[in-house]
N, C-alpha and C positions, 0 to 999 in steps of 0.2 A: 563576712570574710574571715577565714581561719586566723586565729591570733598569731600563730607562729607557723612558719613553713621551714621544714628541715630538708635541705637538698643533699642527695647522695650522688656523688660524682665518681664514676668508675673509670680508671685510666689503665689501659693495657696496650703496650706497643704490639702491633701485628705485622711482623715481617718488614716489608718495605713501606708500610704506611707511615707517613710523617706525623707521628703522634704528638710531638712537641708543638709543631705548627698548629695543629688542630686544637690542642689543649689551650694554647695562648688565646685563640679566638673565643673558645668556650668560656674561659675564665673572665675574659673582658666582657663577654655578653652577660654573664651572671652579675658582674659588678655594675653593669649599666641598667639593670632592671629598675623600672620606675617604682616598683614595689620590691625592695630588696629582700633577699632571703634572710631568715633569722639565724640560720646555722647551716654550715657547709661541712660535710664530712667527705673526705677524698679517700677512696680505696685504690691504692697504687699497687698494681699487679706487675711484679718484676722490678729488678734493681737497675733502673735507667738513671744515671746521674742528672741529666738535664731535666727529666720529668720530676725527679725528687726535688730539685731546686725550685721548679715552678710550683710544685705542691706546697713546699715550705713557705714560699712567699705569697701564697694566695689568700692568706687570712682565714683559712679553714680552721674550724674548732678542733679538728683532729685529722690526722693522716694515718690510715691503716695500711700496713704493708702485707702483701700476700704473694704467693708464688705466681710465676709468669703465666701459667695456664689456668688461672682461676676463672671460671665462667662468671657471667654477669649475675646470674641468680645467686650464686654462692657469695659473690662480692657484696651484693646488697644485704644478704643475710648477716655478713660480718659487721655491717654498719648498723643493723637494726637495733642492737642493745644501746646504742648511743643516741637514739632518736629522742628529741625533747619537744618537738613541735606538735601541732595539731594536724599537719598534713605532711606527706612525704613526696618529694619531687625527684623522679628518677632521671638521671642524666648520665651521659658518657662523654668521653673526651671529644667526640665529634658531633655534639648536639649544642648548637649555638642558638639560644632563644632570642627573639627580637625583644626590644626594651619593654614592651607592654605585654609580653607573653604571660608572665607569672600573675600579673594583676588580673588578667582576663580569666585565667584558669582558676585562681582563688575566688574570683567573683562568682564563677559558675557554682563552685561548691557552697558558697555563702547563700546564693539565691535558692538552691534546691537542697534541703536537708536530706532527701532520699538519695542524692547523688553521691556515690562512693568514689568514682573514678572519672576524672576529666582528662580528655585527650586533645592535644593540640593538632594543628595541621603541620605535617612534616613536609618541608620543601628541600629542593636540591641545594647543596652547599654553595656552589658557584653560580647556579641558575635558579634563583628563588621563584621564578615564574612557573616552574614545573613542580607539580605535586608528587611527592614520593609516597606518602601514605596519608589517608584520611578515613580511618575506620576499616575494620576487618570483620568479615562474617564467615560462616561455615556452611558448607553444603550438607545435604542429608547424610552423606557418607563421611563427614568429618574433614573434608578438604577445605583449607583456608582460602578465602577469596578477598583480595584487595578491592575496596569499593571505588577508589578513585586514583589508583597509582598510575603514574606516567602521563596524566592529563595536564594540559596547559591551564593554569589557574586564572580563571575569569570570574571567580565568585559563584560558579554554577552550583557548588555544593555547600555554600555557606549557610544554607537553611537547614542542612541535615543536623540531626541531634542524636537521638537514641540509636545506639549500635550495640552489637553483641560484644565487640572488643576492639582493640586498637593496637598499633605498634607500641612496644614497651617504652620506646625512647620519648622522654618528655612527659610521661604520665604524672599527674598529680593525684595522689590517693589520700583519703582520710586516714589518719594514723590508726584509729581504732579498727577500721576495716582492714588495713594492711596487717595489723597484728592478728586479727581474728582469722583472716584468710591464710595466714602462714607465709606471706610473701610469695615470691616466684617459685615455681617448681623446678628444681635443678635437673630433674630427670628428662626435661624436654630438650636438653642439649643445645639451648640457645635459640631455638625456633619456637614461634607461636606462644611466647611467654605472655605477651600482652593480651592475646585473645583468650588464653586459658585463665588469666586473672579476671578478665571480664566475665567469663562464663561462671566462675565461682562466685563473683560478686552478684551476678544476676540470681543465682540459686540461693544466695543468702537474703534475697529480697531487696537488694539495692539496685541502683541504676548506673549505667555507663553512658556517658554523653560526650559528643564532640564539641569542641570549642574552636571553630574554624578561624576565628579572629586571632587566636593565639598561634603564632607561627614560629616554628623551630627549624633551623637549617641543619641538615644532617649530611655527613660525608660518606657514610657507609663503611666505616673501618672494620666493622664486625665485632666490636666490643659488646654492644647491645644489638639485638636482632642479628640477622645474618648478613655478612658482607656480600656485596654484589660484585659482578665481574666474571669473565669467562674462566679465569685461572682458579677461582674458588668454587666452580660449579659442582664438583664432586662433594666437597665438604658441605656445601649448602644442601645438596640433594640428600645427603646422609642425615643431616640434622632435621630437615623438614620431614623426611619419612619416619625418623625416630619419634619426633613429636606427634605425628599423626597416629602412629600405631600405639604409642603410649596413651594418648588421649582416648583412643578407642577402647582400650581396656579400662581406663579410669571412669569414663562416662557410661559404659554399658551397664545394664542391670546385672546383678550378681549372678543370676542363673545363666546369663549369656557369656560371661567372661571366659569360662573354659572353652566354649564353642569358638569364640573369637581367637583364643590362643591357639587352638588346634587348626584353625583355618589359615594361620599366618604363612606357613611354608607353601601350601598350594597356591595361596594368593601371591606370594613372591614369585613363584614359577610363572603364573599367569601374567603378572605385571612385567616380568622379564621379557616375555613375548611382546607385550604391548610397547615396552621401551624400544625394542629392536624394530618393530614395525613403525613406531613413531620417530625413528632415526635419532634417538638419544641414548646410544649404548653406554655413555658414561654413567648413566643412572643404574646400571645393572648391579655392579658391585656394591654401591651404597644401599641399594634395595635389600640385598641379602645381608649386608652388615647390620643395617638397622633392624631387620627382622630378627636376627639371632640375638642382638643386644636386648631388644625389648622382651623377647621370650625368656631371656635369662634373668631379667631384673624384676622378678616377682615382688620382691620386698618394696621396691620403689612404687610399684602400682598399688600395693596395699597401703602405703603411707599416703599416697595421693587420694585414694578413695576415703581414707579416714578423715582427711582434711575437709573433703566435701561433706561427709556425713555430719561433721561437727558444726557446720555453719548453715547447712541447707534448711531453708524454711518454706520454699515453694517447689513446685514440680517442674519437670523438664518442659512441660507445655508452656511455661512462662517465656522460654527463649525461642520456641518454635517459630513465632512470627518474624523473628529477627534473622532466621536462616535464609539463605539464598535458594530459591526453588529451582527446579530443573528448567522451567520455562524461562526464568530470569537468566540462568546460565546460557541457555540457547541464544537469547537476545544479545548477551554480552559477546558470545562468539561471532554472531552475525555482524555485530557492530565492529568487532576487531577486523573481520574479513573486509568489511566495507571501507575500513580506514586505511587499507593498503592502497596507496595511490601511485605506487611505482608503475610506470607504463611498461608493458611487455617489451623486452629487448629481443627475444628469440623470434625468428621468422617462422613461417609455416613450413611444415615438413615437405609438402608437395610430392608425396610419394605417387599419388595417382595423377594429378594434373601435371606433374613434372616429368612423367614418362617412366618412373621407376617401376611401376606395376607392369607396364607394357614390356619393358626390358626383361622382367622375370618371366612373363608369359611367353615372350619370344624364345628365351632360353629353354623353357619347358618344351616348346614345340620342336626346337632343334634337338634336344636330348631324346625326345620320343622317337624322332626320325633316326638318330644315330644308334640308339641302343634298343630299338624295338625287339630284337631277338631275345634280349634278356628278360622281357616281360613274361615269357613262357617258361623260364627256368625256375625251379623251386629252390635251388641252392646255387650260390656262386662258388666256383672253385678256381684253382690256379693261383700262382704267385703265393702271397701270404694269406690267402683266403682258405677257409675251412667251414664246415657246418657249425651252426650254433646248437646249443642244447635243445632238447625236444620240449622242455617245459620251462616256464618262467621261474619256478622254484629252483630248478637246477642252475639256471643262469645266475641267480643271486647267490647260490651256494658257491659257485666258482669265483664270485666277486668278494667273498668273505675270507677273513683270516681263518686258517684251519687246514684240513686235509686237501692237498693239491690233487687234481685229477690226472696228473702224470707223475710217474716215479713209483718206486716200491712202497715207501712210507713217507713221502715228502709232506711235511707239515710246516706251514709258515704263512707269510703274508701273500695276499693276492696282488697282482699288478693293478693299480688304479684303472688301467685301461679295461680290465675285465668288467668293472662297474659300468663303463660307457657302453660296452657290448651288451650288458644286461639291460640297460635303459633302452637301447635300440631294439633288442629282442622283445622287450616287454610291450613295445608298441604293436607287435603282432603276436599276441599271446597264443593263438591257435597254431601258428607256424613261425616260430622266431627266425628261422633262417631266411624266410621270405623278406624280412625287414631289411637285410643287407642288400638284397636285389633291388628293392625299392629305393634304398639310399643311393645305389649306383645310378639308377635312372634319374633321380632327382638331384644328383650332384651338381650339374651345370646350373640349373635355376637357383639352387641354394647358394652357390658361389656368387652368382650375380646379385642375389638379394643381400648377402653379407657385404659384398664389395660396395654396393650402393649406399648402404647405411654407414659404412666406414667413411665413404667419401663425403658424407654430410658434415663430418668434423673438419674437412679440409676446404670445401668450397660450397658456395650457395648456388652455383650454376647448375641447372638441370642437365644441360648437355654434358658437362664435365663429370657429373655424378654417374651418368650412364656410361660414359667413356671409362671411368675408373672401374665400374662394375664389370664391364665386358673384359677389360684388361686383366682384372683379377681372375675371371673364369678362364681366360686363355693362358694363364701362367703355365710355362712348360713343366714345372715340377708337379702341378696339379694334374695335368693330363697324363704325365708319366705315372703318377700314382694310380690313376684310373686304369690305364693300359696294363700296368704290371701287377694289378691286384693287391694294392697296399692299403688296407682299411685304415690303419693308424695314421698314415701320412695324409690320406684323403680327408679324414675327419679333422685333423689338425689344420689343414688349409681352410676348411669351412669355418672353423672356430676363430681363427686369427683375426679376421676383420671385426668380429663382434668384440673380441678382447680389446682391440684398438679403440673401437667405438665407446666402450665403457671406461677403460683405463685412462684414456686421454683426458677425461673430465672427472676422474675419481677424487681429485682434491677438492672439488666443488661441493659435493654432497655425498651422503651415505648411500643413496640409491645406486648410483653408478659404481661406487666403491664396493658395495656388496656384490653387485652383478659381476664386476671385473674379477673379484677374488674367486668366485665360483668358476668363471671362464678360464682363469689362469690354472686352476686345478685340472680342468678338462684338457687344456692345451698341453700342459706338462705330462699328463697321463698318456697322451698320444705321441708326444715327442719329448722324451726326457733329455735328449741332447740339447734342447733349447734352454735348459736350466742355467748354464753359465751366462748366456745372453740375457736371460730374464734378470739375473742378479745384477748384471752391469746396468741394464736400463732402469731397473727399480732403484738402484743406488743413486743413479744420476737424477731420477725424478725426485727422490727424497731430498737431495741437496737443493735442487732448483725450487721446489715448493717451500722448503724451509727458509731459503734466502730471499725469494721473490714474493711468493704469496703470503707467507707468514702463517696462514691458517691452512688446515687440511693435512697437516703432517700425520696425525693419527690415522686418517683415512688411507693415506699412502702406505703407512706401516701395515695396516690391516690387509692390504692386498696379498701379502705372502703368508699370512697366518694360516688360512685354511690349507694351503699347499704344504706347509711345514707339518701340520697335524696329520694330514692324509698320508703323506709320504714317510712319516716318521717310522712306522713299522718296517717298511722296505729299506730305508736308510740304515736303521739299526741292524737289520739282518745282514745286509751286505758289508757294512763296516765291521761287524763282529766276526764275519768269516774272512776278513782281510781282502775284500774285493770291492773297494769303493768305486772303481771304474765301471763296475757292472751296473751302477745306477743310471748310466747314460744309454744303456742298451735299448734298442727299439722294441716296443712291446709286440705281442702277438707271435705268430709263427716265424722263426728265423728264416730269412729269405734274402739271398744275395742279389739275384736279378741282374739287370744290365746296367750296373752303376758305373760311373766314370772312375778311371784309375787315378792314382796320385801323381802321375807324370805331368809334364808341362801341358800336353794336349788336354788332359782331363781337367786340369785347373783352368785352362782357357775356356772350356765348355762351362765349368762352374761359374766363371766370371760373367758369362753370357746368359746365365740363368738356367742351364740345362743340367739336370742331375744324372742323366744316363749317357752312355757312350754313343747312343743313336739320337742325335739332337732332333727333337720334334718328330722322330720317326722317319726322317728322310733317307737314312741309310738303308732301310728295308724297302724303299720304293725305287730308288735310283741306284745305279752302279757306280756313278762318278763320285767325285769328292763332295763333301757336304760342309766344308769349312765356311761357306758363304751364309749358312743358316744363322750363325751367330751375329752376322752383320744386320740381320733384320730386327734385332733388339736395339740397334743403335738409336733410332728416333726416340724411343722411350728413355734410354739412358742419357742422351744429350739434353732432353727437356728437363730431366731430373737434376742434372748438374747446373743448368742455366737458372734454375729456380733460386739459387742463392744470390743472383744479381737482381732479383725483383724486390719490391718494397716489403714483401713478406719473407724476407730472408731468414728471420728467426724460426718460423715454422718450417721452412725448407731445410734449414740446417738440422733441426731436430729429426726430421724424417730421413735425411741422409745419414745421420748417426745410426738410426734404426737399421737402415740398409747396410751400413758398414759392419755393424755388429752381426747382422744375419749372415752376410757374406763371409765374415771371419769365422763364424760358427761352421758354415759349410766347408770352408777350406780346412778347418781343424778336424772335421769329422771324416773327410774323404780318406779312404784307405785304412782307417782305424777300425779294428775288429775287437769287440768285447764279448760277443756271444758266439755260440757254436751250434751247428747242426750236426750232432754227433762229433765227428772228428774234423769237420770242415768249418773254418773260421768264416763268420758272416760280418762284413764291414757295416759300420753305421750308415744309415741313409742320410746323405747330405741334403736331401730335398727339404727337410724341415727348416734348416738354416736359410735355404734359398727362398722358401715361402715368406719368412720374416723379412729377408732382403727385398723381395718383390713388393711387399707391403710398403716399405719405405720409398722404393723407387717410383711406384705408381703414384703414391701420395705426393711426392715431390714434383713429379711431372705435371700433376694436376694444378699444383701451386703455380708452376711456370705458365701454364696456359691461362690460369685464372688472373693472376696479378701481373704477369709479364707482358701482356698485350694491351695496349691503350685502346680507347674506344674508337678512335678514327681508323684503326686497322683491325677492328674486332672480327672481320671476316676471316682473319688468319686463325682464329680460335677453332672453329669447326674444321678448317682444313688441316690444322695440326692434329686434331683428335682423330680425324678419319685416316690420315696417313699413318699415324701410330698404330691404330687398330688394324689397318690393312696389312701392315708389315707383320704384326703379331699373328694374324690369321694365316698368312702364308707360312710363317715359321712353324706353326704347330698343326697345320691342316692334316698331315698324314697321321699324327697321333689322335687327332680329333675324330678321324674317320676309320680308325683301326678296326672297329668292330663290324663295319659294314660288309667287308669282303669275307664271307664265310668259307669260300673255297681256298683262300690263302690268308688266313687270319694273321693279323699283325699284333694281336693282343693275346696275352696268356690266359685270359678269362675262359673258363669252361663251364659247361652245364653240370654242376655237381662236382664231386659225388655227395650223396646225402649222408654218407658216413665213411670214415677212414677204416672201418672194420667191416667184416662180412655182415650181410643182412641178418644172419641168424643171431650174431652177437648184438647188433644194433637193436633188434627187436627185444632181446632179453634185457638190455641195459637202458631201454628208453625211459623207464620211470625211476631209475635209481642209478647212482654212481657207486654202489656197493660191489658191483661185479667187476672184477679185474681181468684183463687180458694181457698176457705177456707176448710181445711181438718180437720175433727173431728175424734178422735180415742179414745173411752172409754177404759181405762185401770184400773188396780188395784190401781194405785197411783193417779187416777183422770182422767179427760177428757183432753186428749192431743189435742192441737189445733195449727194450723199453717196456714199461707197463702203462696201459691205458685203462682208466676206470670209467665205467659207463658204456654208452653205446657208440662213442666216437671220440676221437681227439677233436677239440673244438678251438675256435679262435679265443674265446673267453677263458678257456682252461689252460692256456699257456702261462709260463712263469719265467720271468727274466732271472730269478734266483737260480732256477735249474739250468737255464740256457747259458748262463755266464759263469758257472762254477769253474774254478781254475785247478781244482784238485779233487781227486776221488773221495767221496764221503763213505762212511761205513756202509750205508745202504747201497751205494754204487758197487762196492766190492762184493756185497752179498748177492746183488742181482747178477753180477758177472759170473760169480761162482755158480749160481743157480742155473744160468743159461748154459754154462759149460757142462754141468752135470746132466742137463736135459738132453744135450746133443752127444753125450758120451754113454754108451750102453752099459758101462761098468758101474754106474751110480744107481743105487736102488731106492733111495729115499727122496729123490728130487720131487716126485709128484706129491708126496705127503707135505713137503715144505711149501709147495705151491698152495695146497689147501689151507695150511696154517696161515698163510699170508692173505687169504681171501681171493686168490686168483683162480678163476673157473674156466679159462680158455687159454689155449696156446695157438698162436698164429705164426706160421712160417710164410713170410711174405713172398709174393710172386717174384720171379726173376726179372731184373731190370734189363733194359736194352743194352746190348753190347757186352753181356756177361761172358767171361772166358771160361775155359774148361775147368780151371782150378776152383773158381767160385761155384761153378755148377756142380762139381764133385762134392764140395763142402755142403751145398744145399741138399744134395741127394743123401749124403751121410746123415745130416740132421733129420731129414724126413724119415729115414730108415730107423734111426734111434727112437724117434717119437712113436713110430708105428709099433715098436716092440714093447711099449709101456702098457702093462695090463690096466693101469688106472687111468689111461687116456682112451677116450672113445673117438675114433675118427669121424668127424662130421662130413668131410669131403673137401674137394677142391672148389674154391670160390673165386670170385673176381679179384679178391684181395690176397689169395694164397691158400695154402692148405691149413685147415682148421681142425683142432682137436678139442674135445670137451673133457674136463677133469671129472672123473666119476668118483674119486675119493671124496671123503667129507670135506667140504669147503667152509672154513670158518668165516664169519662176518669180518669185515675190515675193522681193525682195532679202533675204537672210538677215542676221542680226545680225553686225556686225564683231567683231573680237577684243575690243575694249574693251567693247562692249555685252554680249558673251557673258560676260565676267568679271564685269561689273556684275550681270547676271542671276543668276549663281551666288552672288555675294555677298548679294544681296537675298534670294534663295530660302533659302540656308542660314542666314542671319541670322534670318529670320522663323521658319523651322522650328525652329532651335536654341532660341530663347528660348521658343517655345511648348512644345517638348519639355521644357525645364527646368520650366516651370510645370506641365505635366501630371504630371511625375514628383513634384513637390512635392505635387500634389493626390491622389496615390495613397495611400489610407489604409493604415496598418500596424497590427499588433497593439498596439504601444506608443502610437500616436496615438489609437487607439480607447479604450484604457484612460485616457488623459489626458482625452479628450472626455467620458467617463462621469463624471469628477469635476468637470465644469463644468455649470452650468445650461443648459438648452436655450434659454430666452428670454434676451433681452439687456436689461441694466439691472436696477435693483432692482424687486422684485415684491411690495411690501406690499399686501395686500388683493386679490391676484389670485385668480381662481377656477381650478378644475380641471374 
């Protein structure tokens, strides 16, 4: 047994940790040792009066004061010159050894002269039956592995002896070994200090052994080793990764050190992806911080390598048998999975056996019957519809920051909606415009599918899930979007139930949070007018989760991060130009349509769920009054209101709040115009707010049918569902069948056109947007003029920045002057200016219906002036109007300058980066699925719910 044992006790208060309480127990435990320590040196980090008094009265041979942030390794180094014994005992304020701990550790050193380090069994501070640490090993790649952490102590590991290393707390080390090894490595950052000491002792030819009979209780304050707990997870991740990378450079052969150093940054990127997939995003910043720190601390690596060279007497093969092999790690993971005994809480989805699949197939059959004429159309036209670009490359060019395909020299951000159009068009790369046709045909079954899955968050009843799905597909605002040709409104309605499905459980896990954050970007891209409603609902969710759940706040915060990043360029542009209201503009082609007015009758229609002045299409079918159509929504509305009287009133109240916010959004949007079609103001589409309100109303009504009907009268449940759906079907049947009557169509949808420009221009511009066409259109309010780049104006090429500008820009004035000069015979250099701007064609649009003599005269004068231009070659009269080709030299459209190119890259990579992070978070893993199975599928308490 060592003649003298010198204990080093490091004391450092860590925030809220009760250091004085822990220190009192530790000092009492040291005094109660059956084999007393011969000397005690206390290193007091920080000037705490109570701790100072405890240290002074402890009987220590010396008290060393240090700064509050002194690490454990540095603190032990400060006490090393005072060592007088044959062995060093490393303790901290929260390490309370049992009375016989020291005698057993010292006895192990006495029995084995080759033993340099003796490690005790660490147990939990208040629950000594649980093992905290009993030996640590390393994998082949340097990852530390606890050999017995978290297990119930039944003596199952008391026969273990030789290990590679151990937790630094409570270690008893021979003094000569401690001095030769140079103590603990401060570059490890507080992690892996014990295992690193064990590795160096092994390389010096000594042994490291466990002494399970010596038990030490630890509280995990973080003075020695790393503190546990969710609040310190980032700090712990940083320290552990720093230690791992540092050890990799220290242990590697000299020739491999530069290669390891160069691999750190790519490795950090790869591990970032793995962290996101593994749903531990809090590790991303520590990963990069540790990587940069270790790469910068070359001197610390060199010092650590010199310490190993100074004592090394055996090869690395000596420690290879003590490493944990890959097969052993696999067995540990399988054992951990088998140890999860929590029974699944989540019920089966029952999409097929519960009738969800049949509902979708039925909707597909109905859609095919209602929209079969569309299947022969190559392009959808009418309303806010237009062709898509001819190639996938052009689709994504329209979705990127840079040159806009409309306007003389418009450069700026694309609407995020353009990226959605690009995604849809990419699904049909050979003919992108066909993808919108298919979307229109599949709209009904897709709405049923989304509504069914959203209903799984509200009810376990298969009947009510189908009812909610059909009710969602029969929403008046959805059918109005189909009939009036509003792609943005249609896509928003299809996405909203999926957003509800993911966002309602976003606080539970990162998978739904990641998916919801992407879906929120898509919904706001289609319906920017929902942004205020989203902010209100997100703020309410944040408060509720913070006060009730306690956990998941970071996930709720993340929901809006991708939207902020994606919309930042557009927000900056509109705010910088003094037009923040333009951010609410509906994307795509500005189209007024048959919207309700802001008078009392219009608001009454909005309250009933109808966004157009023709509720459900009945005004175009019958000549009489149609006020009764709104009453058909009453069964659904009454059920929604009655839901607050059921046992699930909390869920019902939340859904009614969603409905109220959506309805308020629709009321605020009606009659408000922020975009313009030339000189005509285009009001906001109130249907987006109504879609959100419909989501809350349908969900609340399902809660009423689910929890408001007791079992003895459960026959009322299907009766109520059928009555509700029948009333809805009657209310919207004219709109639903609007495309069937081709002789008297009640829908604005048309077959084509394939291009908004003449076929000659469309053929020239099919492969490139570098060809510009100036379009002239004399009207009663003046000469309308625009520039279209490429073969057509497209849905994805529209820009709300251009459509919402409230004052003329320099380019607008230049374009107006250029148009005036073209239609004035006295101007000689107009054609040359066209060529300098990259414009190769001039189109004088065909006369519109009802054109008077004045406008006809202006059109004739413009045509005469253009015919007299020597540098214009008349192509002829086309279906789009009279076309001329510029024969003067046409310069290519000016490319982006260096600053604009850098800004384009920044915007592109920033948007793609944040969406990639969100998508990686949304990827489910085996662990995330296991966690999901232990949570209920529906949201909120479910007393009285049916199955």
